[in-house]
C-alpha positions as CSV (number, residue, x, y, z in Angstrom):
1,M,-58.7,23.6,40.2
2,R,-60.3,26.5,42.3
3,S,-64.0,26.5,43.6
4,K,-64.8,29.3,41.0
5,E,-63.6,27.5,37.7
6,C,-65.1,24.1,39.3
7,Y,-68.6,26.0,39.6
8,Y,-68.4,27.3,35.9
9,L,-67.3,23.9,34.7
10,Y,-70.1,22.3,36.7
11,R,-72.4,24.8,35.0
12,I,-71.1,23.6,31.4
13,Y,-71.4,20.2,32.1
14,A,-75.2,20.7,33.2
15,L,-76.0,22.7,30.4
16,L,-74.1,20.0,27.9
17,K,-76.4,17.1,29.9
18,L,-80.0,19.2,29.0
19,K,-79.0,18.7,25.3
20,E,-81.0,21.7,24.1
21,F,-78.5,22.8,21.7
22,D,-76.3,21.6,18.7
23,V,-72.7,21.7,18.3
24,F,-71.7,21.7,14.8
25,F,-68.0,21.6,13.2
26,Q,-67.6,24.2,10.3
27,K,-64.9,26.8,9.0
28,L,-65.8,30.3,10.4
29,R,-64.5,33.6,9.4
30,N,-63.7,34.8,12.8
31,G,-61.5,31.2,12.9
32,R,-62.8,30.0,16.4
33,G,-66.5,29.8,17.1
34,E,-70.0,31.5,17.2
35,T,-73.4,31.0,19.4
36,D,-76.5,31.2,18.0
37,T,-78.4,32.3,20.9
38,V,-79.1,29.0,22.8
39,A,-80.0,26.9,19.4
40,A,-76.5,26.2,18.3
41,I,-72.7,26.4,18.8
42,Y,-70.6,26.7,15.7
43,L,-66.8,25.6,16.2
44,D,-63.9,25.8,13.9
45,P,-62.4,22.6,13.6
46,E,-59.0,24.2,12.6
47,N,-58.4,26.3,15.9
48,Q,-58.8,25.9,19.7
49,V,-61.8,23.6,19.8
50,L,-61.7,22.9,23.6
51,P,-61.1,26.5,24.8
52,T,-63.5,27.8,22.1
53,F,-66.1,25.2,23.4
54,I,-65.7,26.5,26.9
55,H,-66.0,29.9,25.8
56,E,-69.4,29.4,23.5
57,C,-70.6,27.5,26.7
58,L,-69.8,30.4,28.7
59,H,-71.7,32.9,26.4
60,V,-74.7,30.7,26.6
61,L,-74.7,30.3,30.5
62,Y,-74.0,34.1,31.0
63,P,-75.4,36.2,27.9
64,E,-75.0,39.5,30.2
65,W,-71.2,39.0,30.4
66,K,-68.8,41.3,28.4
67,E,-66.6,39.5,26.0
68,S,-63.6,40.3,28.2
69,R,-65.3,38.5,31.1
70,I,-65.9,35.7,29.0
71,L,-62.4,35.4,27.7
72,M,-61.0,35.6,31.3
73,A,-63.1,32.8,32.4
74,E,-62.3,30.6,29.7
75,K,-58.5,31.2,30.0
76,R,-59.2,30.3,33.7
77,I,-61.1,27.3,33.5
78,F,-59.0,25.8,30.4
79,N,-55.7,26.4,32.2
80,S,-56.8,24.6,35.5
81,L,-58.2,21.5,33.8
82,N,-56.8,18.3,34.9
83,E,-56.5,15.0,32.5
84,K,-59.7,13.5,33.9
85,Q,-61.7,16.8,33.4
86,I,-60.5,17.1,29.8
87,K,-61.4,13.8,28.8
88,N,-64.6,14.5,30.5
89,L,-65.3,17.6,28.7
90,L,-64.4,15.8,25.4
91,A,-66.8,13.2,25.9
92,R,-69.6,15.8,26.4
93,L,-68.6,17.7,23.6
94,N,-68.9,14.3,21.3
95,D,-72.3,13.7,22.7
96,A,-73.3,17.4,22.2
97,V,-72.0,17.2,18.4
98,N,-73.5,13.5,17.8
99,H,-77.1,14.0,19.6
100,Q,-78.4,15.8,16.6
101,E,-78.3,12.5,14.8
102,D,-80.9,10.8,17.4
């Protein structure tokens, strides 16, 4: 994984550790995901959950970025993940989904 992708992934991990927003699974019209400012991320469980989760986290971290830049960063991060990083990201996604029950 290149340093830029590592940096973005580290920022996503740090964001998830804060537990300042909730993650919900629900059927969405756009078929992927949505971000409600920094309060919540909504993921469509029927469509590319992990890349979409990365994408929506990038929107939270970089609200000033244009959609094209978010899409490019999402693709680069997702394509560079190794098995350990995928497992770690899925575990953090699980924590984000389940922390709202605490």
